[in-house]
C-alpha positions in Angstrom: 32.4 37.5 -24.8 30.3 34.6 -26.0 30.5 33.7 -29.7 27.6 34.8 -31.9 25.8 32.9 -34.6 24.1 34.6 -37.6 20.3 34.4 -37.3 17.8 33.8 -40.1 16.0 36.8 -41.5 13.1 37.8 -39.3 14.9 36.8 -36.1 14.5 39.0 -33.1 18.2 39.6 -32.8 20.7 39.4 -35.7 23.6 38.6 -33.4 22.3 37.0 -30.3 24.8 35.1 -28.1 25.1 31.4 -28.9 23.9 28.9 -26.4 26.0 25.8 -25.8 24.5 22.4 -25.1 25.8 22.5 -21.5 23.9 25.8 -21.0 20.7 24.4 -22.3 21.1 21.2 -20.2 21.8 23.3 -17.1 18.8 25.6 -17.8 16.6 22.5 -18.1 18.0 21.1 -14.8 19.7 18.2 -16.5 23.2 17.1 -15.6 25.6 16.5 -18.5 26.6 12.9 -18.7 24.4 11.9 -15.8 24.2 8.2 -15.3 21.2 6.9 -13.4 22.0 4.9 -10.2 21.8 1.1 -10.4 19.0 1.3 -7.9 16.8 3.3 -10.4 17.5 0.7 -13.1 16.5 -2.1 -10.7 13.3 -0.3 -9.7 12.4 0.3 -13.4 13.1 -3.4 -14.2 11.0 -4.6 -11.3 8.1 -2.3 -12.3 8.3 -3.4 -15.9 8.4 -7.1 -14.9 5.4 -6.7 -12.6 3.4 -4.9 -15.3 4.3 -7.5 -17.9 2.6 -10.1 -15.7 -0.5 -7.9 -15.2 -3.4 -9.1 -17.3 -6.2 -6.8 -18.4 -9.4 -7.9 -20.1 -11.2 -5.3 -22.1 -14.8 -6.0 -23.1 -16.4 -3.8 -25.8 -18.7 -4.5 -28.7 -16.9 -1.9 -30.9 -13.9 -3.5 -32.8 -12.2 -0.1 -33.2 -12.2 0.4 -29.4 -10.7 -3.1 -28.9 -8.0 -2.4 -31.4 -7.2 1.0 -30.0 -7.0 -0.3 -26.4 -4.7 -3.2 -27.4 -2.5 -0.8 -29.4 -2.2 1.6 -26.5 -1.4 -0.8 -23.7 0.1 -4.0 -25.2 3.7 -2.8 -24.5 2.9 -2.3 -20.8 0.6 -5.1 -19.8 -0.9 -8.3 -21.2 -4.0 -7.3 -23.0 -6.9 -9.6 -23.6 -10.0 -8.5 -25.5 -13.6 -9.7 -25.9 -16.3 -8.4 -28.2 -19.2 -9.4 -26.0 -20.2 -10.2 -22.5 -20.3 -13.9 -23.4 -16.8 -13.9 -24.8 -15.6 -12.0 -21.7 -17.0 -14.6 -19.4 -15.3 -17.4 -21.5 -11.9 -15.6 -21.2 -12.3 -15.1 -17.5 -13.0 -18.9 -17.1 -10.0 -19.8 -19.3 -7.2 -17.8 -17.6 -6.4 -15.5 -14.7 -7.2 -11.8 -15.2 -6.1 -9.0 -12.9 -8.3 -6.2 -14.2 -11.6 -6.3 -16.1 -12.6 -3.2 -18.0 -16.0 -3.2 -19.7 -18.1 -0.9 -21.7 -21.5 -0.2 -20.4 -23.7 -0.4 -23.5 -23.5 -3.7 -25.4 -26.0 -5.6 -27.4 -26.4 -8.6 -25.2 -26.2 -6.9 -21.8 -24.7 -4.1 -19.9 -21.2 -3.8 -18.5 -22.8 -3.4 -15.1 -24.4 -6.8 -15.5 -21.0 -8.3 -16.5 -19.4 -6.8 -13.4 -22.2 -8.2 -11.2 -21.9 -11.6 -12.7 -18.1 -11.8 -11.9 -18.5 -10.8 -8.2 -18.9 -14.2 -6.7 -16.8 -16.3 -9.1 -13.9 -13.8 -9.3 -13.9 -11.9 -6.0 -10.3 -10.7 -6.3 -10.8 -9.3 -9.8 -10.3 -5.5 -10.1 -13.2 -4.0 -12.0 -13.7 -0.8 -14.1 -16.7 0.4 -16.1 -16.4 2.9 -19.0 -19.3 4.6 -20.7 -19.9 7.5 -23.0 -23.0 8.3 -21.0 -22.6 10.1 -17.7 -25.7 9.1 -15.7 -25.3 9.7 -12.0 -27.6 6.7 -11.2 -25.4 4.4 -13.3 -22.3 5.5 -11.4 -24.0 4.9 -8.0 -25.2 1.5 -9.1 -21.8 0.5 -10.5 -20.1 1.6 -7.3 -22.6 -0.3 -5.1 -23.6 -3.3 -7.1 -20.6 -3.8 -9.4 -18.0 -3.1 -6.7 -15.9 -0.9 -8.8 
């Protein structure tokens, strides 16, 4: 018979059987003292190294959005930020970038305009547009003209 533990007042059962760590691990499909294979360590290390070399430029005129983006992704990729379309273009000219993410609505131009301006000079650049406004025409235009 399994040992019993006293339960706190209000418990469903006063003397329910105790559960060992091995039983919990087994029920969660974990293996006790499982050591990952060296291959999985190598895959994880390679993925981490490739992401560390991945450079993302995020362009948004809202400082809080720039701060939040950097905080969320800085441990996974190299994050560059720009507070305007003009700043974003300067960053793109200064260093290689793998992914450009831009907000749509900005004071000196739209994100779609920024995406369009980068098409010829940076053809291999991955592009993404974010917006709080879900206009179908904007989505179509971004897909066709901004090549996202």
